[in-house]
Chimera marker file (.cmm) of the C-alpha trace (Angstrom):
<marker_set name="trace">
<marker id="1" x="8.595" y="46.191" z="15.813" r="1" g="1" b="0" radius="0.5"/>
<marker id="2" x="6.959" y="43.144" z="17.298" r="1" g="1" b="0" radius="0.5"/>
<marker id="3" x="8.008" y="41.087" z="14.229" r="1" g="1" b="0" radius="0.5"/>
<marker id="4" x="11.602" y="41.998" z="14.728" r="1" g="1" b="0" radius="0.5"/>
<marker id="5" x="11.548" y="41.523" z="18.384" r="1" g="1" b="0" radius="0.5"/>
<marker id="6" x="9.815" y="38.157" z="18.149" r="1" g="1" b="0" radius="0.5"/>
<marker id="7" x="12.725" y="36.977" z="15.846" r="1" g="1" b="0" radius="0.5"/>
<marker id="8" x="15.122" y="37.606" z="18.831" r="1" g="1" b="0" radius="0.5"/>
<marker id="9" x="13.184" y="35.536" z="21.235" r="1" g="1" b="0" radius="0.5"/>
<marker id="10" x="14.814" y="32.377" z="22.567" r="1" g="1" b="0" radius="0.5"/>
<marker id="11" x="11.925" y="30.038" z="21.648" r="1" g="1" b="0" radius="0.5"/>
<marker id="12" x="11.318" y="30.896" z="18.079" r="1" g="1" b="0" radius="0.5"/>
<marker id="13" x="8.997" y="27.910" z="17.554" r="1" g="1" b="0" radius="0.5"/>
<marker id="14" x="6.560" y="29.377" z="20.100" r="1" g="1" b="0" radius="0.5"/>
<marker id="15" x="6.616" y="32.645" z="18.156" r="1" g="1" b="0" radius="0.5"/>
<marker id="16" x="6.076" y="31.426" z="14.680" r="1" g="1" b="0" radius="0.5"/>
<marker id="17" x="2.339" y="32.193" z="14.533" r="1" g="1" b="0" radius="0.5"/>
<marker id="18" x="2.988" y="35.644" z="16.071" r="1" g="1" b="0" radius="0.5"/>
<marker id="19" x="5.753" y="36.453" z="13.549" r="1" g="1" b="0" radius="0.5"/>
<marker id="20" x="3.537" y="35.387" z="10.600" r="1" g="1" b="0" radius="0.5"/>
<marker id="21" x="0.653" y="37.485" z="11.854" r="1" g="1" b="0" radius="0.5"/>
<marker id="22" x="2.888" y="40.407" z="12.430" r="1" g="1" b="0" radius="0.5"/>
<marker id="23" x="4.222" y="40.249" z="8.775" r="1" g="1" b="0" radius="0.5"/>
<marker id="24" x="0.687" y="39.863" z="7.271" r="1" g="1" b="0" radius="0.5"/>
<marker id="25" x="-0.568" y="42.720" z="9.567" r="1" g="1" b="0" radius="0.5"/>
<marker id="26" x="2.239" y="45.063" z="8.438" r="1" g="1" b="0" radius="0.5"/>
<marker id="27" x="1.720" y="44.169" z="4.810" r="1" g="1" b="0" radius="0.5"/>
<marker id="28" x="-1.990" y="44.772" z="4.773" r="1" g="1" b="0" radius="0.5"/>
<marker id="29" x="-1.646" y="48.109" z="6.776" r="1" g="1" b="0" radius="0.5"/>
<marker id="30" x="0.884" y="49.342" z="4.292" r="1" g="1" b="0" radius="0.5"/>
<marker id="31" x="-1.370" y="48.262" z="1.415" r="1" g="1" b="0" radius="0.5"/>
<marker id="32" x="-4.409" y="49.982" z="3.014" r="1" g="1" b="0" radius="0.5"/>
<marker id="33" x="-2.360" y="53.222" z="3.438" r="1" g="1" b="0" radius="0.5"/>
<marker id="34" x="-1.321" y="53.193" z="-0.176" r="1" g="1" b="0" radius="0.5"/>
<marker id="35" x="-4.936" y="52.506" z="-1.190" r="1" g="1" b="0" radius="0.5"/>
<marker id="36" x="-6.180" y="55.442" z="0.740" r="1" g="1" b="0" radius="0.5"/>
<marker id="37" x="-3.517" y="57.702" z="-0.661" r="1" g="1" b="0" radius="0.5"/>
<marker id="38" x="-4.560" y="56.710" z="-4.168" r="1" g="1" b="0" radius="0.5"/>
<marker id="39" x="-8.217" y="56.902" z="-3.460" r="1" g="1" b="0" radius="0.5"/>
<marker id="40" x="-8.722" y="53.217" z="-4.537" r="1" g="1" b="0" radius="0.5"/>
<marker id="41" x="-12.329" y="52.286" z="-5.458" r="1" g="1" b="0" radius="0.5"/>
<marker id="42" x="-11.691" y="49.191" z="-3.327" r="1" g="1" b="0" radius="0.5"/>
<marker id="43" x="-10.777" y="50.990" z="0.016" r="1" g="1" b="0" radius="0.5"/>
<marker id="44" x="-13.844" y="49.720" z="1.908" r="1" g="1" b="0" radius="0.5"/>
<marker id="45" x="-12.946" y="46.150" z="1.063" r="1" g="1" b="0" radius="0.5"/>
<marker id="46" x="-9.297" y="46.647" z="1.812" r="1" g="1" b="0" radius="0.5"/>
<marker id="47" x="-10.052" y="48.306" z="5.084" r="1" g="1" b="0" radius="0.5"/>
<marker id="48" x="-12.438" y="45.496" z="6.030" r="1" g="1" b="0" radius="0.5"/>
<marker id="49" x="-9.723" y="42.907" z="5.376" r="1" g="1" b="0" radius="0.5"/>
<marker id="50" x="-7.122" y="45.123" z="7.143" r="1" g="1" b="0" radius="0.5"/>
<marker id="51" x="-9.564" y="45.128" z="10.206" r="1" g="1" b="0" radius="0.5"/>
<marker id="52" x="-9.842" y="41.411" z="10.259" r="1" g="1" b="0" radius="0.5"/>
<marker id="53" x="-6.110" y="40.784" z="9.940" r="1" g="1" b="0" radius="0.5"/>
<marker id="54" x="-5.360" y="43.448" z="12.571" r="1" g="1" b="0" radius="0.5"/>
<marker id="55" x="-7.759" y="41.815" z="14.978" r="1" g="1" b="0" radius="0.5"/>
<marker id="56" x="-6.365" y="38.400" z="14.357" r="1" g="1" b="0" radius="0.5"/>
<marker id="57" x="-2.835" y="39.639" z="14.892" r="1" g="1" b="0" radius="0.5"/>
<marker id="58" x="-3.828" y="41.413" z="18.097" r="1" g="1" b="0" radius="0.5"/>
<marker id="59" x="-5.427" y="38.206" z="19.410" r="1" g="1" b="0" radius="0.5"/>
<marker id="60" x="-2.318" y="36.261" z="18.607" r="1" g="1" b="0" radius="0.5"/>
<marker id="61" x="0.052" y="38.804" z="20.180" r="1" g="1" b="0" radius="0.5"/>
<marker id="62" x="-2.076" y="39.006" z="23.201" r="1" g="1" b="0" radius="0.5"/>
<marker id="63" x="-1.400" y="35.306" z="23.962" r="1" g="1" b="0" radius="0.5"/>
<marker id="64" x="2.338" y="36.119" z="24.597" r="1" g="1" b="0" radius="0.5"/>
<marker id="65" x="3.424" y="37.878" z="27.776" r="1" g="1" b="0" radius="0.5"/>
<marker id="66" x="6.370" y="39.832" z="26.027" r="1" g="1" b="0" radius="0.5"/>
<marker id="67" x="5.960" y="43.532" z="26.409" r="1" g="1" b="0" radius="0.5"/>
<marker id="68" x="6.447" y="44.078" z="22.672" r="1" g="1" b="0" radius="0.5"/>
<marker id="69" x="3.593" y="41.534" z="21.919" r="1" g="1" b="0" radius="0.5"/>
<marker id="70" x="1.274" y="43.304" z="24.403" r="1" g="1" b="0" radius="0.5"/>
<marker id="71" x="2.065" y="46.709" z="22.856" r="1" g="1" b="0" radius="0.5"/>
<marker id="72" x="1.539" y="45.208" z="19.300" r="1" g="1" b="0" radius="0.5"/>
<marker id="73" x="-1.882" y="43.800" z="20.384" r="1" g="1" b="0" radius="0.5"/>
<marker id="74" x="-3.033" y="47.279" z="21.642" r="1" g="1" b="0" radius="0.5"/>
<marker id="75" x="-1.941" y="48.820" z="18.424" r="1" g="1" b="0" radius="0.5"/>
<marker id="76" x="-3.503" y="46.129" z="16.218" r="1" g="1" b="0" radius="0.5"/>
<marker id="77" x="-6.913" y="46.475" z="18.000" r="1" g="1" b="0" radius="0.5"/>
<marker id="78" x="-6.747" y="50.375" z="17.627" r="1" g="1" b="0" radius="0.5"/>
<marker id="79" x="-5.920" y="49.937" z="13.938" r="1" g="1" b="0" radius="0.5"/>
<marker id="80" x="-8.858" y="47.337" z="13.551" r="1" g="1" b="0" radius="0.5"/>
<marker id="81" x="-11.180" y="49.947" z="15.101" r="1" g="1" b="0" radius="0.5"/>
<marker id="82" x="-9.985" y="52.670" z="12.720" r="1" g="1" b="0" radius="0.5"/>
<marker id="83" x="-10.386" y="50.521" z="9.680" r="1" g="1" b="0" radius="0.5"/>
<marker id="84" x="-13.850" y="49.541" z="10.687" r="1" g="1" b="0" radius="0.5"/>
<marker id="85" x="-14.755" y="53.229" z="10.898" r="1" g="1" b="0" radius="0.5"/>
<marker id="86" x="-13.500" y="53.721" z="7.337" r="1" g="1" b="0" radius="0.5"/>
<marker id="87" x="-15.933" y="51.023" z="6.177" r="1" g="1" b="0" radius="0.5"/>
<marker id="88" x="-18.993" y="52.679" z="7.588" r="1" g="1" b="0" radius="0.5"/>
<link id1="1" id2="2" r="1" g="1" b="0" radius="0.2"/>
<link id1="2" id2="3" r="1" g="1" b="0" radius="0.2"/>
<link id1="3" id2="4" r="1" g="1" b="0" radius="0.2"/>
<link id1="4" id2="5" r="1" g="1" b="0" radius="0.2"/>
<link id1="5" id2="6" r="1" g="1" b="0" radius="0.2"/>
<link id1="6" id2="7" r="1" g="1" b="0" radius="0.2"/>
<link id1="7" id2="8" r="1" g="1" b="0" radius="0.2"/>
<link id1="8" id2="9" r="1" g="1" b="0" radius="0.2"/>
<link id1="9" id2="10" r="1" g="1" b="0" radius="0.2"/>
<link id1="10" id2="11" r="1" g="1" b="0" radius="0.2"/>
<link id1="11" id2="12" r="1" g="1" b="0" radius="0.2"/>
<link id1="12" id2="13" r="1" g="1" b="0" radius="0.2"/>
<link id1="13" id2="14" r="1" g="1" b="0" radius="0.2"/>
<link id1="14" id2="15" r="1" g="1" b="0" radius="0.2"/>
<link id1="15" id2="16" r="1" g="1" b="0" radius="0.2"/>
<link id1="16" id2="17" r="1" g="1" b="0" radius="0.2"/>
<link id1="17" id2="18" r="1" g="1" b="0" radius="0.2"/>
<link id1="18" id2="19" r="1" g="1" b="0" radius="0.2"/>
<link id1="19" id2="20" r="1" g="1" b="0" radius="0.2"/>
<link id1="20" id2="21" r="1" g="1" b="0" radius="0.2"/>
<link id1="21" id2="22" r="1" g="1" b="0" radius="0.2"/>
<link id1="22" id2="23" r="1" g="1" b="0" radius="0.2"/>
<link id1="23" id2="24" r="1" g="1" b="0" radius="0.2"/>
<link id1="24" id2="25" r="1" g="1" b="0" radius="0.2"/>
<link id1="25" id2="26" r="1" g="1" b="0" radius="0.2"/>
<link id1="26" id2="27" r="1" g="1" b="0" radius="0.2"/>
<link id1="27" id2="28" r="1" g="1" b="0" radius="0.2"/>
<link id1="28" id2="29" r="1" g="1" b="0" radius="0.2"/>
<link id1="29" id2="30" r="1" g="1" b="0" radius="0.2"/>
<link id1="30" id2="31" r="1" g="1" b="0" radius="0.2"/>
<link id1="31" id2="32" r="1" g="1" b="0" radius="0.2"/>
<link id1="32" id2="33" r="1" g="1" b="0" radius="0.2"/>
<link id1="33" id2="34" r="1" g="1" b="0" radius="0.2"/>
<link id1="34" id2="35" r="1" g="1" b="0" radius="0.2"/>
<link id1="35" id2="36" r="1" g="1" b="0" radius="0.2"/>
<link id1="36" id2="37" r="1" g="1" b="0" radius="0.2"/>
<link id1="37" id2="38" r="1" g="1" b="0" radius="0.2"/>
<link id1="38" id2="39" r="1" g="1" b="0" radius="0.2"/>
<link id1="39" id2="40" r="1" g="1" b="0" radius="0.2"/>
<link id1="40" id2="41" r="1" g="1" b="0" radius="0.2"/>
<link id1="41" id2="42" r="1" g="1" b="0" radius="0.2"/>
<link id1="42" id2="43" r="1" g="1" b="0" radius="0.2"/>
<link id1="43" id2="44" r="1" g="1" b="0" radius="0.2"/>
<link id1="44" id2="45" r="1" g="1" b="0" radius="0.2"/>
<link id1="45" id2="46" r="1" g="1" b="0" radius="0.2"/>
<link id1="46" id2="47" r="1" g="1" b="0" radius="0.2"/>
<link id1="47" id2="48" r="1" g="1" b="0" radius="0.2"/>
<link id1="48" id2="49" r="1" g="1" b="0" radius="0.2"/>
<link id1="49" id2="50" r="1" g="1" b="0" radius="0.2"/>
<link id1="50" id2="51" r="1" g="1" b="0" radius="0.2"/>
<link id1="51" id2="52" r="1" g="1" b="0" radius="0.2"/>
<link id1="52" id2="53" r="1" g="1" b="0" radius="0.2"/>
<link id1="53" id2="54" r="1" g="1" b="0" radius="0.2"/>
<link id1="54" id2="55" r="1" g="1" b="0" radius="0.2"/>
<link id1="55" id2="56" r="1" g="1" b="0" radius="0.2"/>
<link id1="56" id2="57" r="1" g="1" b="0" radius="0.2"/>
<link id1="57" id2="58" r="1" g="1" b="0" radius="0.2"/>
<link id1="58" id2="59" r="1" g="1" b="0" radius="0.2"/>
<link id1="59" id2="60" r="1" g="1" b="0" radius="0.2"/>
<link id1="60" id2="61" r="1" g="1" b="0" radius="0.2"/>
<link id1="61" id2="62" r="1" g="1" b="0" radius="0.2"/>
<link id1="62" id2="63" r="1" g="1" b="0" radius="0.2"/>
<link id1="63" id2="64" r="1" g="1" b="0" radius="0.2"/>
<link id1="64" id2="65" r="1" g="1" b="0" radius="0.2"/>
<link id1="65" id2="66" r="1" g="1" b="0" radius="0.2"/>
<link id1="66" id2="67" r="1" g="1" b="0" radius="0.2"/>
<link id1="67" id2="68" r="1" g="1" b="0" radius="0.2"/>
<link id1="68" id2="69" r="1" g="1" b="0" radius="0.2"/>
<link id1="69" id2="70" r="1" g="1" b="0" radius="0.2"/>
<link id1="70" id2="71" r="1" g="1" b="0" radius="0.2"/>
<link id1="71" id2="72" r="1" g="1" b="0" radius="0.2"/>
<link id1="72" id2="73" r="1" g="1" b="0" radius="0.2"/>
<link id1="73" id2="74" r="1" g="1" b="0" radius="0.2"/>
<link id1="74" id2="75" r="1" g="1" b="0" radius="0.2"/>
<link id1="75" id2="76" r="1" g="1" b="0" radius="0.2"/>
<link id1="76" id2="77" r="1" g="1" b="0" radius="0.2"/>
<link id1="77" id2="78" r="1" g="1" b="0" radius="0.2"/>
<link id1="78" id2="79" r="1" g="1" b="0" radius="0.2"/>
<link id1="79" id2="80" r="1" g="1" b="0" radius="0.2"/>
<link id1="80" id2="81" r="1" g="1" b="0" radius="0.2"/>
<link id1="81" id2="82" r="1" g="1" b="0" radius="0.2"/>
<link id1="82" id2="83" r="1" g="1" b="0" radius="0.2"/>
<link id1="83" id2="84" r="1" g="1" b="0" radius="0.2"/>
<link id1="84" id2="85" r="1" g="1" b="0" radius="0.2"/>
<link id1="85" id2="86" r="1" g="1" b="0" radius="0.2"/>
<link id1="86" id2="87" r="1" g="1" b="0" radius="0.2"/>
<link id1="87" id2="88" r="1" g="1" b="0" radius="0.2"/>
</marker_set>
């Protein structure tokens, strides 16, 4: 959602890092989900990476005052926490 909303912002240059992070975050989350569904032997490593990317995305989104970025940051931090619980 944030990725798409950022693409519609007036100052796209300001949003470039956020857009990139949103895409990477969405991709790793989808990959982590597929890995869990297939009971991958690498799930702990994948979830660790997912947590790191989600946290980085949350930190980037938090820099922007747009409502969609703030909601995205909250979701990213929750996802990072959930992924870290999978690693334990």
